[in-house]
N, C-alpha and C positions, 0 to 999 in steps of 0.2 A: 401775878403779872409775869408774862413771858419775857425772856431775854430778847433783845432786839432781833437777832438772827432768827430765833424761833418764831417770833411774832410776824416777821416778814414771811416766813414759810407758811405760817397758819393763814394769813390773809391771802396769800397766793393760792393755797389749797381751797379756800372758800370761794374765791373767784372762779377757779376751774370747776369745782364741784357744783356750782350753780350754773354752769355752762355759759358763763359770760365771756370767757375767752377759751380757746381750745388748748389742750395739753401741749400741742406742738408749739404754742406761743409762750411757753413757760418763761423765757427770758423777758418778754414784754410784761407778763403778769408780775414777775419779780420787780421790774422797774416801777410799776404802779404801787406795789406793796411796799417797796423801799421808800417811796415818796410819802406814803401815808404814815409809816412808822417814823420817818424823819420830820413829820409835821410840816411838810412842804405845802404852801398855799396855792402855788401855780405850777403845773407840770406841762411844759411846752414840748410838743413833739411833732414830728412830720409823719409819724406812723399813724395813718388813718385806717389802716386795715384792722388793727386790734386795739390800739390805745385811744386815739382821738376819734372814735367811731360814734357818731351821733345816735345810731340805733341802740348801741349797747350802753353808752354812758349813763343814762338815767338809772338803769338797773345797777350799775357799778356804784353810783352815788348812793342809791338806796341801801345796797348791801353794806357799804362802808359805814353808813350811818347806823345801821342795825348792829354793827359790830362795835359801835361806840366811838367811832373816829369822826373828827371834824371833816367837813367837806373840803376838798381841794378842787380847784378848777383845772380841768384837763382840756387843752385845746392846742391848735396849731399856732405858731408864731403870728401868722397873718390874722387869725381870728383874735388873738390877744391884742394886737396892735390896732385892729380895726382896718376897714377898707378906706384908703385915702381918696378913692374916687367918689365915695358917697358922703364924705364929711364926718365919718365916725371918729 
């Protein structure tokens, strides 16, 4: 078992090596990896370019699961709270 810092780096490296987020977004990748290692259930973010990106998220979820981590929900606060205009 890796120590937490090394585990965060390992997950971040995996996300980047699978081209799920670009190297230039390393801080965003570390944000996700830290949440995973910290067993966060919900990661709310306004960053839709790299983190809450609906195109990339299924692949990130699959990768994290293949690495043995429980799924966390990554979304924007508005998505998490639901749309008050449609009764969610």
